[in-house]
C-alpha positions as CSV (number, residue, x, y, z in Angstrom):
1,M,107.1,37.0,-31.1
2,S,110.8,38.3,-30.9
3,L,111.6,34.5,-29.9
4,V,109.7,33.5,-33.2
5,L,111.0,36.0,-35.5
6,G,114.5,35.2,-34.2
7,Y,113.8,31.4,-35.1
8,L,112.6,32.5,-38.3
9,G,115.7,34.8,-39.2
10,K,118.4,32.4,-38.3
11,T,116.3,29.2,-40.2
12,I,116.8,31.7,-43.3
13,S,120.6,32.8,-42.6
14,N,121.9,29.4,-41.9
15,N,120.6,28.4,-45.4
16,S,118.3,31.0,-47.4
17,Q,117.0,29.1,-50.3
18,K,116.2,25.6,-48.2
19,G,115.3,28.2,-45.1
20,L,112.4,30.1,-47.6
21,S,111.1,27.4,-48.5
22,K,110.2,26.3,-44.8
23,I,109.0,29.7,-44.1
24,Y,106.0,29.3,-46.9
25,L,105.4,26.0,-45.5
26,C,104.8,27.4,-42.5
27,F,101.6,29.7,-43.6
28,L,100.0,26.1,-43.9
29,P,99.4,25.4,-40.3
30,F,98.9,29.5,-40.1
31,L,96.1,29.1,-42.4
32,L,94.4,25.9,-41.1
33,I,94.4,27.2,-37.5
34,I,92.6,30.5,-38.3
35,T,90.3,29.1,-40.8
36,R,88.7,26.9,-38.7
37,K,86.2,29.6,-37.5
38,L,87.6,32.7,-39.4
39,E,84.7,34.5,-37.0
40,L,87.3,34.3,-34.2
41,V,90.0,36.4,-36.0
42,V,87.5,38.7,-37.7
43,K,85.0,39.5,-34.7
44,P,87.6,38.2,-31.7
45,R,85.8,37.6,-28.1
46,M,87.7,37.2,-24.9
47,W,87.2,33.6,-23.5
48,A,86.1,33.0,-19.3
49,E,89.1,34.0,-17.2
50,E,91.6,36.1,-19.3
51,A,89.0,39.0,-19.3
52,T,87.0,38.3,-15.8
53,V,89.9,37.5,-13.8
54,H,92.7,38.9,-15.3
55,L,91.9,41.6,-17.3
56,H,89.5,42.6,-14.3
57,E,92.6,42.4,-11.6
58,S,94.8,44.3,-13.8
59,F,92.4,47.4,-13.3
60,A,93.5,48.0,-9.9
61,S,97.0,46.8,-10.6
62,T,100.7,48.0,-11.7
63,I,102.8,46.2,-14.2
64,L,105.1,44.3,-12.0
65,E,101.9,43.6,-9.5
66,M,100.3,41.8,-12.6
67,L,103.3,39.8,-14.2
68,F,103.5,38.0,-10.6
69,F,99.7,38.1,-10.2
70,I,98.2,34.6,-9.1
71,P,94.4,33.4,-9.5
72,H,93.3,32.4,-6.2
73,W,90.4,30.3,-7.9
74,E,92.2,29.0,-10.0
75,G,95.3,27.9,-7.4
76,Y,98.3,28.2,-10.1
77,F,100.6,30.8,-11.5
78,C,99.5,31.9,-15.1
79,F,102.5,33.5,-16.5
80,N,101.2,33.5,-19.8
81,R,98.3,35.7,-19.6
82,N,100.0,37.7,-17.1
83,L,102.2,38.2,-19.9
84,V,99.1,39.1,-22.1
85,I,97.4,41.5,-20.0
86,V,100.9,43.4,-19.7
87,L,101.0,43.9,-22.8
88,L,96.9,44.9,-24.1
89,K,97.3,47.2,-21.4
90,L,99.5,49.7,-23.5
91,F,96.8,49.8,-26.3
92,P,92.9,51.0,-25.9
93,I,90.3,48.7,-24.0
94,E,88.8,48.1,-27.4
95,Y,91.9,46.2,-28.6
96,A,92.3,43.9,-25.9
97,A,90.4,40.7,-27.7
98,I,92.5,41.4,-30.5
99,I,95.8,41.1,-28.3
100,T,94.9,37.6,-26.6
101,T,93.2,35.7,-30.1
102,W,96.7,36.4,-31.6
103,A,98.6,35.5,-28.9
104,G,96.6,32.2,-28.5
105,L,97.3,32.0,-32.5
106,L,100.7,32.2,-31.6
107,I,101.1,30.0,-28.8
108,Q,99.0,27.3,-31.1
109,L,101.8,28.0,-33.9
110,I,105.1,28.0,-32.0
111,P,105.0,24.2,-32.2
112,H,104.7,23.7,-36.1
113,L,107.7,26.6,-36.4
114,I,109.9,24.3,-34.9
115,I,108.5,21.0,-36.8
116,I,108.9,22.2,-40.0
117,C,111.7,24.6,-39.6
118,S,114.0,21.8,-37.7
119,D,116.8,20.4,-39.4
120,Q,116.2,17.4,-36.5
121,K,116.0,13.8,-38.5
122,I,113.0,13.2,-35.9
123,W,110.8,15.0,-38.0
124,G,111.4,13.4,-41.4
125,N,111.2,15.1,-44.6
126,N,109.1,18.0,-45.6
127,L,105.9,15.2,-46.1
128,R,105.9,13.5,-42.9
129,K,106.2,17.0,-41.1
130,L,103.3,18.8,-43.0
131,L,101.5,15.5,-41.8
132,L,102.4,15.6,-38.3
133,S,101.5,19.3,-38.1
134,T,98.0,18.9,-39.8
135,A,97.4,16.3,-37.5
136,I,98.1,18.0,-34.2
137,I,95.9,20.8,-35.8
138,I,92.9,18.7,-36.5
139,I,92.6,16.3,-33.9
140,P,89.6,15.3,-33.3
141,I,89.7,16.0,-29.0
142,G,90.4,19.0,-27.0
143,T,90.6,21.8,-29.0
144,G,87.4,23.7,-28.8
145,E,87.9,25.2,-25.6
146,T,91.6,26.0,-26.5
147,W,91.0,27.5,-29.5
148,L,92.7,31.3,-30.1
149,N,92.5,32.1,-26.1
150,T,94.8,32.5,-23.7
151,T,92.9,31.0,-20.9
152,C,93.2,27.8,-22.1
153,S,96.1,28.3,-24.2
154,H,98.5,26.7,-21.1
155,Y,97.2,23.5,-22.8
156,H,99.0,24.0,-26.4
157,L,102.6,25.1,-24.3
158,G,102.0,21.5,-23.0
159,V,102.2,20.4,-26.2
160,L,105.4,22.6,-27.4
161,S,107.0,21.4,-24.2
162,F,106.7,18.3,-26.1
163,I,108.0,19.6,-29.5
164,I,110.6,21.2,-27.5
165,L,111.6,18.0,-25.9
166,L,112.0,15.6,-29.3
167,D,113.5,18.5,-31.0
168,A,115.7,18.9,-28.3
169,I,117.4,15.5,-28.5
170,E,120.6,16.1,-30.4
171,L,120.5,20.2,-31.0
172,K,122.7,21.1,-33.8
173,T,122.7,24.7,-33.0
174,N,123.7,26.5,-29.6
175,W,121.0,29.1,-29.8
176,K,118.3,27.0,-29.4
177,K,119.2,25.8,-26.3
178,Y,118.7,29.2,-25.0
179,V,115.5,29.8,-26.7
180,Y,113.8,26.8,-25.8
181,S,115.2,27.6,-22.0
182,I,113.5,30.4,-21.9
183,I,110.2,28.7,-23.9
184,L,109.9,25.8,-21.4
185,F,110.4,28.4,-18.0
186,V,107.3,30.3,-19.5
187,C,105.6,26.7,-20.5
188,A,106.0,25.6,-16.8
189,L,105.0,28.7,-15.2
190,S,101.9,28.9,-17.0
191,S,100.0,26.2,-15.8
192,P,100.9,22.4,-14.1
193,V,100.3,21.3,-17.7
194,G,103.0,22.8,-18.9
195,C,105.0,21.2,-16.1
196,F,103.5,17.6,-16.9
197,M,106.9,16.6,-19.5
198,L,109.4,17.2,-17.0
199,I,109.0,13.5,-16.9
200,G,110.2,13.1,-20.3
201,Y,112.7,15.1,-19.7
202,T,113.9,13.2,-17.0
203,Y,113.5,10.2,-18.6
204,G,115.3,11.2,-21.4
205,G,118.0,12.4,-20.1
206,L,118.9,10.2,-17.0
207,F,117.8,7.0,-18.1
208,L,117.9,6.6,-22.2
209,K,121.4,8.9,-21.8
210,L,119.6,11.4,-24.9
211,A,121.4,14.4,-25.3
212,I,119.3,17.3,-23.9
213,S,121.3,20.4,-22.8
214,K,121.6,20.6,-18.8
215,T,120.9,24.1,-19.4
216,I,117.4,23.3,-20.9
217,Y,116.8,20.6,-18.4
218,A,117.8,22.6,-15.7
219,T,115.7,25.8,-16.7
220,Y,112.7,23.4,-16.9
221,T,112.9,22.1,-13.2
222,L,113.2,25.2,-11.7
223,A,110.2,26.8,-13.2
224,V,108.2,23.4,-12.5
225,C,109.6,23.5,-8.6
226,I,107.9,26.9,-8.4
227,Q,105.0,26.1,-10.2
228,L,104.7,23.3,-8.2
229,A,105.3,24.9,-4.7
230,I,102.5,27.2,-5.7
231,S,99.9,24.8,-6.8
232,I,100.7,22.5,-3.3
233,Y,100.1,26.0,-1.3
234,F,97.0,26.5,-3.2
235,L,96.1,22.9,-2.7
236,N,94.8,23.8,0.6
237,S,92.7,26.4,-0.2
238,S,89.0,25.6,0.8
239,D,87.9,27.4,-2.3
240,G,88.7,27.9,-5.9
241,L,89.3,25.1,-8.4
242,A,92.5,23.7,-6.1
243,N,90.4,21.9,-3.6
244,T,88.9,20.0,-6.5
245,R,92.2,18.4,-7.8
246,F,93.2,14.4,-6.8
247,N,89.9,13.7,-5.7
248,D,87.6,13.3,-8.3
249,F,89.2,10.0,-10.0
250,F,87.6,6.5,-9.3
251,L,90.2,4.1,-9.9
252,P,88.6,1.7,-11.8
253,E,87.5,3.6,-14.7
254,L,91.0,4.9,-15.4
255,P,91.1,2.0,-18.0
256,S,88.1,2.9,-19.8
257,I,88.9,6.7,-19.7
258,F,92.2,6.3,-20.9
259,I,91.0,4.0,-23.9
260,N,87.5,5.9,-24.5
261,D,88.4,9.8,-23.8
262,V,92.4,9.6,-25.0
263,I,93.0,6.5,-27.0
264,V,89.3,6.3,-29.6
265,S,88.4,9.9,-29.2
266,S,92.0,11.2,-30.5
267,L,92.4,8.8,-33.5
268,S,88.5,8.8,-34.4
269,G,86.7,11.7,-33.0
270,Q,83.0,11.7,-31.1
271,N,81.2,9.5,-34.3
272,G,84.2,6.8,-33.7
273,L,84.0,6.5,-30.0
274,Y,80.3,6.5,-30.1
275,Q,80.7,2.9,-32.5
276,F,83.6,1.6,-30.2
277,V,81.5,1.6,-26.4
278,R,77.9,0.2,-28.5
279,V,80.8,-2.9,-29.4
280,I,82.2,-2.6,-26.2
281,N,78.4,-2.7,-24.6
282,S,77.8,-5.7,-27.0
283,L,80.9,-7.7,-26.2
284,S,79.6,-7.5,-22.5
285,N,76.0,-8.6,-23.2
286,L,77.5,-11.6,-24.9
287,T,80.2,-12.4,-22.2
288,N,78.1,-11.8,-19.0
289,L,81.1,-9.5,-18.4
290,S,80.9,-6.1,-16.7
291,T,82.5,-3.6,-19.3
292,T,84.9,-1.8,-16.5
293,L,86.3,-5.7,-16.8
294,I,86.8,-5.7,-20.5
295,Y,88.3,-2.2,-20.2
296,S,90.6,-3.1,-17.6
297,V,92.0,-6.6,-19.6
298,I,92.2,-4.0,-22.6
299,F,93.9,-1.8,-21.0
300,F,96.5,-3.9,-18.8
301,T,97.3,-6.4,-21.9
302,T,98.3,-3.2,-24.0
303,L,100.3,-1.6,-20.6
304,L,102.2,-5.2,-20.7
305,I,103.1,-5.0,-24.1
306,L,104.3,-1.5,-23.9
307,I,106.5,-2.0,-20.6
308,F,108.0,-5.6,-21.9
309,K,108.8,-3.2,-25.1
310,T,110.2,-0.1,-23.9
311,R,112.5,-2.3,-22.0
312,N,113.6,-4.1,-24.7
313,K,117.2,-3.0,-25.4
314,S,116.4,-3.4,-29.3
315,I,113.7,-0.7,-29.3
316,D,115.1,2.6,-30.5
317,K,115.0,5.3,-27.6
318,V,112.8,7.8,-29.1
319,T,110.1,5.0,-29.3
320,A,110.5,4.7,-25.5
321,L,110.7,8.4,-24.6
322,I,107.2,9.1,-26.4
323,V,105.6,5.8,-24.5
324,V,106.7,6.7,-21.1
325,S,105.8,10.7,-22.0
326,F,102.7,9.2,-23.4
327,L,101.7,7.1,-20.0
328,T,102.9,9.8,-17.8
329,T,101.1,12.3,-18.9
330,Y,97.7,10.7,-19.0
331,L,98.3,9.8,-15.4
332,L,99.2,13.0,-14.4
333,F,96.1,14.7,-16.4
334,Y,93.6,11.5,-14.8
335,F,94.8,11.8,-11.0
336,S,95.0,15.4,-10.8
337,S,91.4,16.3,-12.9
338,A,89.5,13.3,-13.8
339,S,85.6,12.9,-12.7
340,K,84.5,9.9,-12.0
341,T,83.5,9.0,-15.4
342,N,85.4,11.0,-18.2
343,L,88.4,12.8,-18.9
344,L,87.5,16.5,-20.2
345,P,88.1,16.9,-23.8
346,R,91.0,19.7,-23.1
347,N,92.7,17.4,-20.8
348,A,92.9,14.8,-23.1
349,L,94.5,16.7,-25.7
350,L,98.1,16.5,-24.6
351,P,98.2,12.8,-24.4
352,G,96.2,12.4,-27.6
353,I,98.8,14.6,-29.6
354,I,101.8,12.5,-28.2
355,L,99.6,9.3,-29.2
356,V,99.1,10.9,-32.8
357,S,102.5,12.1,-33.2
358,F,104.4,8.6,-32.2
359,L,102.3,6.9,-35.0
360,I,102.8,9.6,-37.6
361,L,106.9,9.5,-36.7
362,K,107.1,5.8,-36.5
363,S,104.8,4.9,-39.5
364,N,106.0,4.0,-43.1
365,L,104.6,6.4,-45.6
366,K,105.0,4.0,-48.5
367,C,102.9,1.1,-46.5
368,F,99.3,0.7,-48.1
369,W,97.9,-0.4,-44.8
370,H,99.7,2.7,-43.2
371,L,98.4,5.4,-46.0
372,I,94.7,3.7,-45.4
373,M,94.8,4.5,-41.6
374,Y,95.6,8.1,-42.4
375,C,93.3,8.7,-45.1
376,I,90.9,7.5,-42.5
377,F,92.2,9.6,-39.3
378,F,92.7,12.7,-41.8
379,F,89.0,12.6,-43.2
380,V,87.3,11.9,-39.5
381,S,89.0,14.5,-37.9
382,S,88.7,17.0,-40.6
383,Y,84.8,16.4,-40.5
384,E,84.9,17.3,-37.0
385,F,87.3,20.3,-37.1
386,F,86.0,22.2,-39.5
387,K,82.2,21.0,-38.0
388,F,83.6,23.0,-34.5
389,D,81.9,22.2,-31.4
390,S,78.8,24.5,-31.4
391,V,79.1,24.2,-27.5
392,Y,82.4,26.7,-27.7
393,F,81.0,29.0,-30.7
394,S,77.6,31.1,-31.1
395,D,76.7,33.7,-33.9
396,D,74.3,34.9,-31.0
397,W,77.3,35.7,-28.7
398,P,78.0,39.0,-28.0
399,T,81.6,40.7,-29.7
400,W,84.0,42.2,-27.7
401,S,83.8,45.1,-29.3
402,D,79.9,45.7,-29.4
403,E,80.3,45.1,-25.9
404,I,82.6,47.9,-25.1
405,E,80.3,50.1,-27.0
406,K,77.4,49.2,-24.7
407,R,79.3,49.9,-21.8
408,R,80.7,53.7,-23.3
409,G,76.5,54.4,-23.5
410,N,76.2,53.0,-20.1
411,K,78.2,53.6,-17.2
412,E,76.8,50.4,-15.4
413,Y,76.6,48.0,-18.1
414,K,78.7,45.0,-17.5
415,V,80.5,43.8,-20.5
416,K,79.8,40.0,-21.1
417,V,82.5,37.5,-22.6
418,W,82.5,33.9,-23.4
419,P,81.2,31.7,-23.1
420,R,77.6,32.6,-22.7
421,K,74.5,30.3,-21.5
422,N,73.8,27.2,-23.8
423,S,72.7,23.6,-23.5
424,H,76.2,23.2,-22.4
425,W,76.3,26.2,-20.3
426,Y,72.7,25.7,-19.3
427,F,73.5,27.0,-15.7
428,L,75.0,30.3,-16.6
429,T,73.4,33.5,-15.8
430,D,73.5,36.7,-17.6
431,D,75.5,38.5,-15.2
432,D,78.1,35.1,-15.3
433,W,81.6,35.6,-17.1
434,S,81.1,39.9,-17.6
435,I,83.0,42.2,-16.0
436,K,82.7,45.7,-14.8
437,I,85.1,48.2,-16.7
438,P,86.0,51.1,-14.4
439,D,86.0,55.2,-16.3
440,N,89.7,55.3,-16.6
441,E,90.2,52.4,-18.7
442,L,88.2,53.6,-21.5
């Protein structure tokens, strides 16, 4: 929080009138994030592992032990969750859900503060900044499970590392170098997702010769190496999520997953994906070609075009950087966490946001056809954004405050956290995602 306030303070001090107008603009993404599902702010809940793993671990841990806690089940360091749990231990247990919810909000908000408050030319004028900020929030893919919680906020930390990469191309103020170094250190130590942008930083600094700070690069690389060592160690674990990495993907489906779950879903949502798949199936029936082959032709044709353009010396370096970041993050997600048929929406979020960012930053706001595409994207995205995915929210699921009151009246009661059993998590029992809170914590 101090880093964010410092960032805003320096913005105002550098140019009071201009800085103040940017602060006002920052309230727009703030309002958009919390109004998507206001109930999550009014009656906050805790989501999955932030309660059942990290909060539960804190009951028998010192502050130092909690800071360096590594959950065996997940198989990687979750530093962001550890920090939040240490903070909430300073308050009564009934405030735990409020703290984790607002911590998740802060992590989601920081990329928008950077975009709106930055003076870098890459972001364009205020209109383009607001379009990009809004698009990142309402992108119709992968946000339901990541919304306002610390369990899945590391996906937004991946987004943050991408936004910092673009803003750090030519830093105009020295203090940003140190702030960004600290933020990226936390991003990388919070999950492997926060490490995925290292290829982009390396490509930008070493191959494109962009003026990325050596301090930023060295700090980020160090944190990535620490996270990588931890993750590799847990890959040999016989239980937990780590032993599912890098072994479920089916290579022939790489093109279809890339096109369906990243490109089409990011730009047109579930409704657009449904129509697109119908077109592909019709084309398959018409030509007697398999859908796998059709997707492969589309994928490799597009890939060859992108490779040709990125190797073309006339292409601008920012475009080359974004394209390489987009492709590499998708491949990292695909090989590490894809199933044989799909990529979970939360895993498509980062490459999807990179794609949308590229289209908005490189579009011509005066071009009629570009404006038409903007209208279609924002219409479709807004519909899916405010509809919210019922898989991740239900009025029937208990709130944290109500559960704490039940626990106070019954020592044996297990406090229930989200998600609960529904049509998606049909396999959950009543005891799943629940924790026993000791008397001394009440």
